[in-house]
PDB file with SEQRES, HELIX, SHEET and CRYST1 records, atoms N, CA, C and O in Angstrom:
SEQRES   1 A   81  PHE THR ASP ARG GLN GLY MET ALA LEU GLY LYS GLU PRO          
SEQRES   2 A   81  ILE PHE ALA GLY ASP ARG ALA VAL GLY TYR VAL THR SER          
SEQRES   3 A   81  THR ASN TYR GLY TYR SER LEU GLY VAL HIS ILE LEU TYR          
SEQRES   4 A   81  GLY TYR LEU PRO LEU ALA HIS ALA GLU PRO GLY GLY GLU          
SEQRES   5 A   81  LEU GLU VAL ALA TYR PHE GLY LYS ARG TYR PRO ALA VAL          
SEQRES   6 A   81  VAL VAL GLU GLU PRO LEU PHE ASP PRO GLY MET ALA ARG          
SEQRES   7 A   81  MET ARG GLY                                                  
HELIX    1 AA1 LEU A   44  HIS A   46  5                                   3    
HELIX    2 AA2 ALA A   77  ARG A   80  1                                   4    
SHEET    1 AA1 5 VAL A  35  TYR A  41  0                                        
SHEET    2 AA1 5 ARG A  19  GLY A  30 -1                                        
SHEET    3 AA1 5 PRO A  13  ALA A  16 -1                                        
SHEET    4 AA1 5 GLU A  52  TYR A  57 -1                                        
SHEET    5 AA1 5 LYS A  60  VAL A  65 -1                                        
CRYST1    1.000    1.000    1.000  90.00  90.00  90.00 P 1           1          
ATOM      1  N   PHE A   1       0.833  -1.186   0.000  1.00  0.00           N  
ATOM      2  CA  PHE A   1       0.000   0.000   0.000  1.00  0.00           C  
ATOM      3  C   PHE A   1       0.868   1.235   0.000  1.00  0.00           C  
ATOM      4  O   PHE A   1       1.946   1.257   0.593  1.00  0.00           O  
ATOM      5  N   THR A   2       0.390   2.254  -0.666  1.00  0.00           N  
ATOM      6  CA  THR A   2       1.068   3.540  -0.572  1.00  0.00           C  
ATOM      7  C   THR A   2       0.372   4.432   0.438  1.00  0.00           C  
ATOM      8  O   THR A   2       0.939   5.444   0.851  1.00  0.00           O  
ATOM      9  N   ASP A   3      -0.833   4.089   0.846  1.00  0.00           N  
ATOM     10  CA  ASP A   3      -1.603   4.826   1.850  1.00  0.00           C  
ATOM     11  C   ASP A   3      -1.397   4.141   3.196  1.00  0.00           C  
ATOM     12  O   ASP A   3      -1.707   2.958   3.336  1.00  0.00           O  
ATOM     13  N   ARG A   4      -0.883   4.857   4.178  1.00  0.00           N  
ATOM     14  CA  ARG A   4      -0.589   4.251   5.480  1.00  0.00           C  
ATOM     15  C   ARG A   4      -1.845   3.774   6.207  1.00  0.00           C  
ATOM     16  O   ARG A   4      -1.741   3.009   7.165  1.00  0.00           O  
ATOM     17  N   GLN A   5      -3.030   4.208   5.773  1.00  0.00           N  
ATOM     18  CA  GLN A   5      -4.277   3.762   6.381  1.00  0.00           C  
ATOM     19  C   GLN A   5      -4.774   2.458   5.768  1.00  0.00           C  
ATOM     20  O   GLN A   5      -5.703   1.838   6.286  1.00  0.00           O  
ATOM     21  N   GLY A   6      -4.156   2.044   4.667  1.00  0.00           N  
ATOM     22  CA  GLY A   6      -4.591   0.838   3.979  1.00  0.00           C  
ATOM     23  C   GLY A   6      -4.429  -0.408   4.835  1.00  0.00           C  
ATOM     24  O   GLY A   6      -3.510  -0.503   5.648  1.00  0.00           O  
ATOM     25  N   MET A   7      -5.323  -1.349   4.645  1.00  0.00           N  
ATOM     26  CA  MET A   7      -5.305  -2.590   5.404  1.00  0.00           C  
ATOM     27  C   MET A   7      -5.882  -3.685   4.523  1.00  0.00           C  
ATOM     28  O   MET A   7      -6.716  -3.412   3.659  1.00  0.00           O  
ATOM     29  N   ALA A   8      -5.456  -4.891   4.727  1.00  0.00           N  
ATOM     30  CA  ALA A   8      -6.005  -6.040   4.015  1.00  0.00           C  
ATOM     31  C   ALA A   8      -5.740  -7.289   4.844  1.00  0.00           C  
ATOM     32  O   ALA A   8      -4.805  -7.324   5.644  1.00  0.00           O  
ATOM     33  N   LEU A   9      -6.553  -8.297   4.654  1.00  0.00           N  
ATOM     34  CA  LEU A   9      -6.407  -9.552   5.376  1.00  0.00           C  
ATOM     35  C   LEU A   9      -6.126 -10.730   4.449  1.00  0.00           C  
ATOM     36  O   LEU A   9      -5.588 -11.752   4.877  1.00  0.00           O  
ATOM     37  N   GLY A  10      -6.490 -10.583   3.189  1.00  0.00           N  
ATOM     38  CA  GLY A  10      -6.342 -11.647   2.205  1.00  0.00           C  
ATOM     39  C   GLY A  10      -7.649 -11.850   1.466  1.00  0.00           C  
ATOM     40  O   GLY A  10      -8.727 -11.707   2.044  1.00  0.00           O  
ATOM     41  N   LYS A  11      -7.555 -12.178   0.210  1.00  0.00           N  
ATOM     42  CA  LYS A  11      -8.681 -12.413  -0.703  1.00  0.00           C  
ATOM     43  C   LYS A  11      -9.343 -11.133  -1.207  1.00  0.00           C  
ATOM     44  O   LYS A  11     -10.354 -11.210  -1.905  1.00  0.00           O  
ATOM     45  N   GLU A  12      -8.798  -9.945  -0.872  1.00  0.00           N  
ATOM     46  CA  GLU A  12      -9.376  -8.700  -1.389  1.00  0.00           C  
ATOM     47  C   GLU A  12      -9.044  -8.558  -2.874  1.00  0.00           C  
ATOM     48  O   GLU A  12      -7.974  -8.983  -3.311  1.00  0.00           O  
ATOM     49  N   PRO A  13      -9.960  -7.959  -3.657  1.00  0.00           N  
ATOM     50  CA  PRO A  13      -9.689  -7.773  -5.079  1.00  0.00           C  
ATOM     51  C   PRO A  13      -8.662  -6.667  -5.319  1.00  0.00           C  
ATOM     52  O   PRO A  13      -8.601  -5.675  -4.592  1.00  0.00           O  
ATOM     53  N   ILE A  14      -7.863  -6.871  -6.361  1.00  0.00           N  
ATOM     54  CA  ILE A  14      -6.892  -5.876  -6.814  1.00  0.00           C  
ATOM     55  C   ILE A  14      -7.414  -5.326  -8.134  1.00  0.00           C  
ATOM     56  O   ILE A  14      -7.731  -6.077  -9.056  1.00  0.00           O  
ATOM     57  N   PHE A  15      -7.497  -3.993  -8.207  1.00  0.00           N  
ATOM     58  CA  PHE A  15      -8.069  -3.329  -9.379  1.00  0.00           C  
ATOM     59  C   PHE A  15      -7.026  -2.586 -10.190  1.00  0.00           C  
ATOM     60  O   PHE A  15      -6.094  -1.995  -9.645  1.00  0.00           O  
ATOM     61  N   ALA A  16      -7.199  -2.626 -11.501  1.00  0.00           N  
ATOM     62  CA  ALA A  16      -6.503  -1.768 -12.445  1.00  0.00           C  
ATOM     63  C   ALA A  16      -7.608  -0.968 -13.109  1.00  0.00           C  
ATOM     64  O   ALA A  16      -8.316  -1.480 -13.976  1.00  0.00           O  
ATOM     65  N   GLY A  17      -7.758   0.289 -12.704  1.00  0.00           N  
ATOM     66  CA  GLY A  17      -8.895   1.079 -13.176  1.00  0.00           C  
ATOM     67  C   GLY A  17     -10.181   0.531 -12.587  1.00  0.00           C  
ATOM     68  O   GLY A  17     -10.274   0.336 -11.375  1.00  0.00           O  
ATOM     69  N   ASP A  18     -11.166   0.283 -13.424  1.00  0.00           N  
ATOM     70  CA  ASP A  18     -12.454  -0.227 -12.958  1.00  0.00           C  
ATOM     71  C   ASP A  18     -12.549  -1.749 -12.996  1.00  0.00           C  
ATOM     72  O   ASP A  18     -13.594  -2.319 -12.684  1.00  0.00           O  
ATOM     73  N   ARG A  19     -11.464  -2.398 -13.377  1.00  0.00           N  
ATOM     74  CA  ARG A  19     -11.499  -3.850 -13.577  1.00  0.00           C  
ATOM     75  C   ARG A  19     -10.691  -4.589 -12.509  1.00  0.00           C  
ATOM     76  O   ARG A  19      -9.532  -4.255 -12.261  1.00  0.00           O  
ATOM     77  N   ALA A  20     -11.302  -5.591 -11.881  1.00  0.00           N  
ATOM     78  CA  ALA A  20     -10.578  -6.449 -10.952  1.00  0.00           C  
ATOM     79  C   ALA A  20      -9.658  -7.351 -11.774  1.00  0.00           C  
ATOM     80  O   ALA A  20     -10.111  -8.059 -12.673  1.00  0.00           O  
ATOM     81  N   VAL A  21      -8.367  -7.316 -11.457  1.00  0.00           N  
ATOM     82  CA  VAL A  21      -7.392  -8.086 -12.238  1.00  0.00           C  
ATOM     83  C   VAL A  21      -6.685  -9.163 -11.412  1.00  0.00           C  
ATOM     84  O   VAL A  21      -5.932  -9.965 -11.963  1.00  0.00           O  
ATOM     85  N   GLY A  22      -6.917  -9.190 -10.109  1.00  0.00           N  
ATOM     86  CA  GLY A  22      -6.267 -10.179  -9.260  1.00  0.00           C  
ATOM     87  C   GLY A  22      -6.822 -10.112  -7.858  1.00  0.00           C  
ATOM     88  O   GLY A  22      -7.843  -9.470  -7.612  1.00  0.00           O  
ATOM     89  N   TYR A  23      -6.138 -10.784  -6.930  1.00  0.00           N  
ATOM     90  CA  TYR A  23      -6.576 -10.747  -5.535  1.00  0.00           C  
ATOM     91  C   TYR A  23      -5.386 -10.917  -4.602  1.00  0.00           C  
ATOM     92  O   TYR A  23      -4.357 -11.485  -4.968  1.00  0.00           O  
ATOM     93  N   VAL A  24      -5.554 -10.414  -3.394  1.00  0.00           N  
ATOM     94  CA  VAL A  24      -4.521 -10.495  -2.366  1.00  0.00           C  
ATOM     95  C   VAL A  24      -4.484 -11.918  -1.815  1.00  0.00           C  
ATOM     96  O   VAL A  24      -5.523 -12.502  -1.509  1.00  0.00           O  
ATOM     97  N   THR A  25      -3.275 -12.467  -1.692  1.00  0.00           N  
ATOM     98  CA  THR A  25      -3.132 -13.811  -1.123  1.00  0.00           C  
ATOM     99  C   THR A  25      -2.686 -13.758   0.334  1.00  0.00           C  
ATOM    100  O   THR A  25      -3.105 -14.586   1.142  1.00  0.00           O  
ATOM    101  N   SER A  26      -1.844 -12.794   0.671  1.00  0.00           N  
ATOM    102  CA  SER A  26      -1.397 -12.644   2.061  1.00  0.00           C  
ATOM    103  C   SER A  26      -0.914 -11.218   2.278  1.00  0.00           C  
ATOM    104  O   SER A  26      -0.627 -10.492   1.326  1.00  0.00           O  
ATOM    105  N   THR A  27      -0.830 -10.831   3.541  1.00  0.00           N  
ATOM    106  CA  THR A  27      -0.454  -9.460   3.875  1.00  0.00           C  
ATOM    107  C   THR A  27       0.132  -9.406   5.278  1.00  0.00           C  
ATOM    108  O   THR A  27      -0.147 -10.258   6.122  1.00  0.00           O  
ATOM    109  N   ASN A  28       0.940  -8.397   5.502  1.00  0.00           N  
ATOM    110  CA  ASN A  28       1.487  -8.147   6.824  1.00  0.00           C  
ATOM    111  C   ASN A  28       2.106  -6.761   6.817  1.00  0.00           C  
ATOM    112  O   ASN A  28       2.249  -6.143   5.762  1.00  0.00           O  
ATOM    113  N   TYR A  29       2.467  -6.279   7.978  1.00  0.00           N  
ATOM    114  CA  TYR A  29       3.103  -4.971   8.071  1.00  0.00           C  
ATOM    115  C   TYR A  29       4.611  -5.165   8.082  1.00  0.00           C  
ATOM    116  O   TYR A  29       5.130  -5.960   8.865  1.00  0.00           O  
ATOM    117  N   GLY A  30       5.317  -4.446   7.219  1.00  0.00           N  
ATOM    118  CA  GLY A  30       6.773  -4.501   7.157  1.00  0.00           C  
ATOM    119  C   GLY A  30       7.365  -3.436   8.067  1.00  0.00           C  
ATOM    120  O   GLY A  30       7.542  -2.291   7.652  1.00  0.00           O  
ATOM    121  N   TYR A  31       7.666  -3.799   9.275  1.00  0.00           N  
ATOM    122  CA  TYR A  31       8.133  -2.815  10.258  1.00  0.00           C  
ATOM    123  C   TYR A  31       9.430  -2.135   9.840  1.00  0.00           C  
ATOM    124  O   TYR A  31       9.598  -0.940  10.085  1.00  0.00           O  
ATOM    125  N   SER A  32      10.337  -2.856   9.225  1.00  0.00           N  
ATOM    126  CA  SER A  32      11.597  -2.228   8.818  1.00  0.00           C  
ATOM    127  C   SER A  32      11.411  -1.302   7.626  1.00  0.00           C  
ATOM    128  O   SER A  32      12.265  -0.455   7.364  1.00  0.00           O  
ATOM    129  N   LEU A  33      10.305  -1.451   6.898  1.00  0.00           N  
ATOM    130  CA  LEU A  33      10.012  -0.586   5.753  1.00  0.00           C  
ATOM    131  C   LEU A  33       8.978   0.486   6.081  1.00  0.00           C  
ATOM    132  O   LEU A  33       8.917   1.515   5.407  1.00  0.00           O  
ATOM    133  N   GLY A  34       8.173   0.254   7.102  1.00  0.00           N  
ATOM    134  CA  GLY A  34       7.146   1.215   7.492  1.00  0.00           C  
ATOM    135  C   GLY A  34       5.920   1.222   6.607  1.00  0.00           C  
ATOM    136  O   GLY A  34       5.226   2.236   6.530  1.00  0.00           O  
ATOM    137  N   VAL A  35       5.633   0.112   5.933  1.00  0.00           N  
ATOM    138  CA  VAL A  35       4.466   0.025   5.047  1.00  0.00           C  
ATOM    139  C   VAL A  35       3.812  -1.346   5.168  1.00  0.00           C  
ATOM    140  O   VAL A  35       4.433  -2.304   5.628  1.00  0.00           O  
ATOM    141  N   HIS A  36       2.541  -1.429   4.747  1.00  0.00           N  
ATOM    142  CA  HIS A  36       1.877  -2.721   4.627  1.00  0.00           C  
ATOM    143  C   HIS A  36       2.379  -3.390   3.354  1.00  0.00           C  
ATOM    144  O   HIS A  36       2.533  -2.740   2.320  1.00  0.00           O  
ATOM    145  N   ILE A  37       2.629  -4.672   3.436  1.00  0.00           N  
ATOM    146  CA  ILE A  37       3.101  -5.443   2.291  1.00  0.00           C  
ATOM    147  C   ILE A  37       2.013  -6.442   1.921  1.00  0.00           C  
ATOM    148  O   ILE A  37       1.535  -7.202   2.762  1.00  0.00           O  
ATOM    149  N   LEU A  38       1.637  -6.426   0.663  1.00  0.00           N  
ATOM    150  CA  LEU A  38       0.619  -7.346   0.160  1.00  0.00           C  
ATOM    151  C   LEU A  38       1.246  -8.229  -0.905  1.00  0.00           C  
ATOM    152  O   LEU A  38       2.031  -7.761  -1.730  1.00  0.00           O  
ATOM    153  N   TYR A  39       0.902  -9.492  -0.883  1.00  0.00           N  
ATOM    154  CA  TYR A  39       1.247 -10.405  -1.964  1.00  0.00           C  
ATOM    155  C   TYR A  39      -0.057 -10.797  -2.629  1.00  0.00           C  
ATOM    156  O   TYR A  39      -1.075 -10.986  -1.963  1.00  0.00           O  
ATOM    157  N   GLY A  40      -0.018 -10.917  -3.943  1.00  0.00           N  
ATOM    158  CA  GLY A  40      -1.235 -11.281  -4.642  1.00  0.00           C  
ATOM    159  C   GLY A  40      -0.946 -11.869  -6.004  1.00  0.00           C  
ATOM    160  O   GLY A  40       0.181 -11.840  -6.496  1.00  0.00           O  
ATOM    161  N   TYR A  41      -1.999 -12.405  -6.598  1.00  0.00           N  
ATOM    162  CA  TYR A  41      -1.916 -12.927  -7.955  1.00  0.00           C  
ATOM    163  C   TYR A  41      -2.329 -11.833  -8.915  1.00  0.00           C  
ATOM    164  O   TYR A  41      -3.374 -11.203  -8.751  1.00  0.00           O  
ATOM    165  N   LEU A  42      -1.492 -11.614  -9.923  1.00  0.00           N  
ATOM    166  CA  LEU A  42      -1.764 -10.639 -10.977  1.00  0.00           C  
ATOM    167  C   LEU A  42      -1.380 -11.234 -12.320  1.00  0.00           C  
ATOM    168  O   LEU A  42      -0.448 -12.033 -12.400  1.00  0.00           O  
ATOM    169  N   PRO A  43      -2.097 -10.850 -13.386  1.00  0.00           N  
ATOM    170  CA  PRO A  43      -1.638 -11.239 -14.720  1.00  0.00           C  
ATOM    171  C   PRO A  43      -0.342 -10.487 -15.034  1.00  0.00           C  
ATOM    172  O   PRO A  43      -0.123  -9.392 -14.515  1.00  0.00           O  
ATOM    173  N   LEU A  44       0.503 -11.054 -15.865  1.00  0.00           N  
ATOM    174  CA  LEU A  44       1.787 -10.434 -16.195  1.00  0.00           C  
ATOM    175  C   LEU A  44       1.644  -8.998 -16.683  1.00  0.00           C  
ATOM    176  O   LEU A  44       2.517  -8.170 -16.426  1.00  0.00           O  
ATOM    177  N   ALA A  45       0.573  -8.697 -17.373  1.00  0.00           N  
ATOM    178  CA  ALA A  45       0.365  -7.343 -17.896  1.00  0.00           C  
ATOM    179  C   ALA A  45       0.276  -6.304 -16.785  1.00  0.00           C  
ATOM    180  O   ALA A  45       0.497  -5.120 -17.037  1.00  0.00           O  
ATOM    181  N   HIS A  46      -0.040  -6.719 -15.567  1.00  0.00           N  
ATOM    182  CA  HIS A  46      -0.189  -5.788 -14.442  1.00  0.00           C  
ATOM    183  C   HIS A  46       0.866  -6.006 -13.363  1.00  0.00           C  
ATOM    184  O   HIS A  46       0.786  -5.408 -12.290  1.00  0.00           O  
ATOM    185  N   ALA A  47       1.842  -6.850 -13.635  1.00  0.00           N  
ATOM    186  CA  ALA A  47       2.836  -7.207 -12.620  1.00  0.00           C  
ATOM    187  C   ALA A  47       4.173  -6.488 -12.785  1.00  0.00           C  
ATOM    188  O   ALA A  47       5.144  -6.844 -12.118  1.00  0.00           O  
ATOM    189  N   GLU A  48       4.243  -5.499 -13.647  1.00  0.00           N  
ATOM    190  CA  GLU A  48       5.492  -4.761 -13.850  1.00  0.00           C  
ATOM    191  C   GLU A  48       5.788  -3.856 -12.658  1.00  0.00           C  
ATOM    192  O   GLU A  48       4.889  -3.152 -12.197  1.00  0.00           O  
ATOM    193  N   PRO A  49       7.025  -3.851 -12.143  1.00  0.00           N  
ATOM    194  CA  PRO A  49       7.374  -2.952 -11.046  1.00  0.00           C  
ATOM    195  C   PRO A  49       7.039  -1.497 -11.396  1.00  0.00           C  
ATOM    196  O   PRO A  49       7.291  -1.035 -12.509  1.00  0.00           O  
ATOM    197  N   GLY A  50       6.474  -0.802 -10.432  1.00  0.00           N  
ATOM    198  CA  GLY A  50       6.049   0.582 -10.644  1.00  0.00           C  
ATOM    199  C   GLY A  50       4.598   0.704 -11.052  1.00  0.00           C  
ATOM    200  O   GLY A  50       4.047   1.804 -11.062  1.00  0.00           O  
ATOM    201  N   GLY A  51       3.965  -0.422 -11.392  1.00  0.00           N  
ATOM    202  CA  GLY A  51       2.559  -0.400 -11.786  1.00  0.00           C  
ATOM    203  C   GLY A  51       1.672   0.058 -10.640  1.00  0.00           C  
ATOM    204  O   GLY A  51       1.817  -0.403  -9.508  1.00  0.00           O  
ATOM    205  N   GLU A  52       0.763   0.959 -10.935  1.00  0.00           N  
ATOM    206  CA  GLU A  52      -0.135   1.492  -9.920  1.00  0.00           C  
ATOM    207  C   GLU A  52      -1.473   0.782  -9.979  1.00  0.00           C  
ATOM    208  O   GLU A  52      -2.108   0.720 -11.031  1.00  0.00           O  
ATOM    209  N   LEU A  53      -1.898   0.247  -8.842  1.00  0.00           N  
ATOM    210  CA  LEU A  53      -3.138  -0.508  -8.727  1.00  0.00           C  
ATOM    211  C   LEU A  53      -3.908  -0.003  -7.513  1.00  0.00           C  
ATOM    212  O   LEU A  53      -3.470   0.923  -6.830  1.00  0.00           O  
ATOM    213  N   GLU A  54      -5.052  -0.615  -7.250  1.00  0.00           N  
ATOM    214  CA  GLU A  54      -5.822  -0.321  -6.052  1.00  0.00           C  
ATOM    215  C   GLU A  54      -6.302  -1.632  -5.442  1.00  0.00           C  
ATOM    216  O   GLU A  54      -6.567  -2.603  -6.151  1.00  0.00           O  
ATOM    217  N   VAL A  55      -6.409  -1.642  -4.118  1.00  0.00           N  
ATOM    218  CA  VAL A  55      -6.915  -2.807  -3.405  1.00  0.00           C  
ATOM    219  C   VAL A  55      -8.189  -2.388  -2.682  1.00  0.00           C  
ATOM    220  O   VAL A  55      -8.193  -1.395  -1.954  1.00  0.00           O  
ATOM    221  N   ALA A  56      -9.266  -3.139  -2.878  1.00  0.00           N  
ATOM    222  CA  ALA A  56     -10.542  -2.837  -2.226  1.00  0.00           C  
ATOM    223  C   ALA A  56     -10.574  -3.497  -0.858  1.00  0.00           C  
ATOM    224  O   ALA A  56     -10.267  -4.681  -0.718  1.00  0.00           O  
ATOM    225  N   TYR A  57     -10.947  -2.721   0.142  1.00  0.00           N  
ATOM    226  CA  TYR A  57     -11.060  -3.242   1.507  1.00  0.00           C  
ATOM    227  C   TYR A  57     -12.272  -2.602   2.152  1.00  0.00           C  
ATOM    228  O   TYR A  57     -12.279  -1.397   2.405  1.00  0.00           O  
ATOM    229  N   PHE A  58     -13.299  -3.398   2.422  1.00  0.00           N  
ATOM    230  CA  PHE A  58     -14.554  -2.937   3.010  1.00  0.00           C  
ATOM    231  C   PHE A  58     -15.122  -1.713   2.276  1.00  0.00           C  
ATOM    232  O   PHE A  58     -15.467  -0.706   2.893  1.00  0.00           O  
ATOM    233  N   GLY A  59     -15.208  -1.825   0.963  1.00  0.00           N  
ATOM    234  CA  GLY A  59     -15.855  -0.805   0.159  1.00  0.00           C  
ATOM    235  C   GLY A  59     -15.020   0.416  -0.171  1.00  0.00           C  
ATOM    236  O   GLY A  59     -15.497   1.304  -0.879  1.00  0.00           O  
ATOM    237  N   LYS A  60     -13.803   0.491   0.312  1.00  0.00           N  
ATOM    238  CA  LYS A  60     -12.922   1.611  -0.001  1.00  0.00           C  
ATOM    239  C   LYS A  60     -11.721   1.083  -0.767  1.00  0.00           C  
ATOM    240  O   LYS A  60     -11.246  -0.023  -0.508  1.00  0.00           O  
ATOM    241  N   ARG A  61     -11.235   1.873  -1.705  1.00  0.00           N  
ATOM    242  CA  ARG A  61     -10.065   1.471  -2.478  1.00  0.00           C  
ATOM    243  C   ARG A  61      -8.834   2.209  -1.981  1.00  0.00           C  
ATOM    244  O   ARG A  61      -8.869   3.411  -1.716  1.00  0.00           O  
ATOM    245  N   TYR A  62      -7.749   1.464  -1.862  1.00  0.00           N  
ATOM    246  CA  TYR A  62      -6.482   2.011  -1.397  1.00  0.00           C  
ATOM    247  C   TYR A  62      -5.431   1.837  -2.490  1.00  0.00           C  
ATOM    248  O   TYR A  62      -5.357   0.774  -3.106  1.00  0.00           O  
ATOM    249  N   PRO A  63      -4.620   2.861  -2.740  1.00  0.00           N  
ATOM    250  CA  PRO A  63      -3.588   2.749  -3.776  1.00  0.00           C  
ATOM    251  C   PRO A  63      -2.490   1.774  -3.371  1.00  0.00           C  
ATOM    252  O   PRO A  63      -2.127   1.673  -2.199  1.00  0.00           O  
ATOM    253  N   ALA A  64      -1.973   1.063  -4.358  1.00  0.00           N  
ATOM    254  CA  ALA A  64      -0.872   0.125  -4.159  1.00  0.00           C  
ATOM    255  C   ALA A  64       0.046   0.212  -5.375  1.00  0.00           C  
ATOM    256  O   ALA A  64      -0.389   0.562  -6.472  1.00  0.00           O  
ATOM    257  N   VAL A  65       1.308  -0.108  -5.167  1.00  0.00           N  
ATOM    258  CA  VAL A  65       2.289  -0.082  -6.246  1.00  0.00           C  
ATOM    259  C   VAL A  65       3.004  -1.427  -6.281  1.00  0.00           C  
ATOM    260  O   VAL A  65       3.374  -1.972  -5.241  1.00  0.00           O  
ATOM    261  N   VAL A  66       3.191  -1.949  -7.472  1.00  0.00           N  
ATOM    262  CA  VAL A  66       3.930  -3.202  -7.655  1.00  0.00           C  
ATOM    263  C   VAL A  66       5.412  -2.895  -7.456  1.00  0.00           C  
ATOM    264  O   VAL A  66       5.943  -1.958  -8.051  1.00  0.00           O  
ATOM    265  N   VAL A  67       6.072  -3.686  -6.617  1.00  0.00           N  
ATOM    266  CA  VAL A  67       7.503  -3.504  -6.369  1.00  0.00           C  
ATOM    267  C   VAL A  67       8.238  -4.825  -6.561  1.00  0.00           C  
ATOM    268  O   VAL A  67       7.640  -5.901  -6.529  1.00  0.00           O  
ATOM    269  N   GLU A  68       9.546  -4.719  -6.762  1.00  0.00           N  
ATOM    270  CA  GLU A  68      10.382  -5.909  -6.897  1.00  0.00           C  
ATOM    271  C   GLU A  68      10.802  -6.391  -5.524  1.00  0.00           C  
ATOM    272  O   GLU A  68      10.873  -5.611  -4.574  1.00  0.00           O  
ATOM    273  N   GLU A  69      11.075  -7.664  -5.428  1.00  0.00           N  
ATOM    274  CA  GLU A  69      11.637  -8.217  -4.199  1.00  0.00           C  
ATOM    275  C   GLU A  69      13.154  -8.240  -4.335  1.00  0.00           C  
ATOM    276  O   GLU A  69      13.642  -8.192  -5.465  1.00  0.00           O  
ATOM    277  N   PRO A  70      13.902  -8.308  -3.296  1.00  0.00           N  
ATOM    278  CA  PRO A  70      13.449  -8.337  -1.918  1.00  0.00           C  
ATOM    279  C   PRO A  70      13.123  -6.939  -1.407  1.00  0.00           C  
ATOM    280  O   PRO A  70      13.728  -5.949  -1.819  1.00  0.00           O  
ATOM    281  N   LEU A  71      12.163  -6.885  -0.511  1.00  0.00           N  
ATOM    282  CA  LEU A  71      11.819  -5.637   0.160  1.00  0.00           C  
ATOM    283  C   LEU A  71      12.707  -5.568   1.393  1.00  0.00           C  
ATOM    284  O   LEU A  71      12.456  -6.234   2.397  1.00  0.00           O  
ATOM    285  N   PHE A  72      13.733  -4.763   1.302  1.00  0.00           N  
ATOM    286  CA  PHE A  72      14.746  -4.785   2.344  1.00  0.00           C  
ATOM    287  C   PHE A  72      15.339  -3.396   2.499  1.00  0.00           C  
ATOM    288  O   PHE A  72      15.487  -2.672   1.515  1.00  0.00           O  
ATOM    289  N   ASP A  73      15.674  -3.026   3.697  1.00  0.00           N  
ATOM    290  CA  ASP A  73      16.305  -1.749   4.023  1.00  0.00           C  
ATOM    291  C   ASP A  73      17.724  -2.056   4.508  1.00  0.00           C  
ATOM    292  O   ASP A  73      17.973  -2.075   5.713  1.00  0.00           O  
ATOM    293  N   PRO A  74      18.669  -2.301   3.568  1.00  0.00           N  
ATOM    294  CA  PRO A  74      19.986  -2.787   3.966  1.00  0.00           C  
ATOM    295  C   PRO A  74      20.750  -1.850   4.893  1.00  0.00           C  
ATOM    296  O   PRO A  74      21.546  -2.318   5.707  1.00  0.00           O  
ATOM    297  N   GLY A  75      20.532  -0.547   4.793  1.00  0.00           N  
ATOM    298  CA  GLY A  75      21.223   0.391   5.672  1.00  0.00           C  
ATOM    299  C   GLY A  75      20.510   0.602   6.989  1.00  0.00           C  
ATOM    300  O   GLY A  75      20.990   1.352   7.839  1.00  0.00           O  
ATOM    301  N   MET A  76      19.370  -0.048   7.172  1.00  0.00           N  
ATOM    302  CA  MET A  76      18.526   0.071   8.359  1.00  0.00           C  
ATOM    303  C   MET A  76      18.190   1.535   8.671  1.00  0.00           C  
ATOM    304  O   MET A  76      18.063   1.909   9.837  1.00  0.00           O  
ATOM    305  N   ALA A  77      18.049   2.352   7.637  1.00  0.00           N  
ATOM    306  CA  ALA A  77      17.765   3.772   7.801  1.00  0.00           C  
ATOM    307  C   ALA A  77      16.425   3.990   8.508  1.00  0.00           C  
ATOM    308  O   ALA A  77      16.308   4.896   9.333  1.00  0.00           O  
ATOM    309  N   ARG A  78      15.420   3.180   8.200  1.00  0.00           N  
ATOM    310  CA  ARG A  78      14.107   3.340   8.846  1.00  0.00           C  
ATOM    311  C   ARG A  78      14.158   2.923  10.313  1.00  0.00           C  
ATOM    312  O   ARG A  78      13.493   3.529  11.153  1.00  0.00           O  
ATOM    313  N   MET A  79      14.918   1.922  10.617  1.00  0.00           N  
ATOM    314  CA  MET A  79      15.010   1.462  12.004  1.00  0.00           C  
ATOM    315  C   MET A  79      15.690   2.497  12.895  1.00  0.00           C  
ATOM    316  O   MET A  79      15.362   2.622  14.074  1.00  0.00           O  
ATOM    317  N   ARG A  80      16.635   3.234  12.325  1.00  0.00           N  
ATOM    318  CA  ARG A  80      17.392   4.219  13.097  1.00  0.00           C  
ATOM    319  C   ARG A  80      16.743   5.582  13.070  1.00  0.00           C  
ATOM    320  O   ARG A  80      17.054   6.430  13.906  1.00  0.00           O  
ATOM    321  N   GLY A  81      15.829   5.814  12.108  1.00  0.00           N  
ATOM    322  CA  GLY A  81      15.229   7.137  11.911  1.00  0.00           C  
ATOM    323  C   GLY A  81      14.183   7.432  12.867  1.00  0.00           C  
ATOM    324  O   GLY A  81      13.591   8.510  12.821  1.00  0.00           O  
TER     325      GLY A  81                                                      
END                                                                             
């Protein structure tokens, strides 16, 4: 999620525009990164890093961005900040 208020538990739809293109499979909060991390199934056309999507959670849509793994803060800048 790019919105710090975003939340998901799993099985939420992932949208590209008005079309559901995938769903969340698992989620958790990445404390060292300071963001919620979602894993989900997406078609290759929507799985490019930097792709902007939305995740629906209880009737509200939250922005999300496709990123490459590993999600890691090697300098531990967030932990020390």
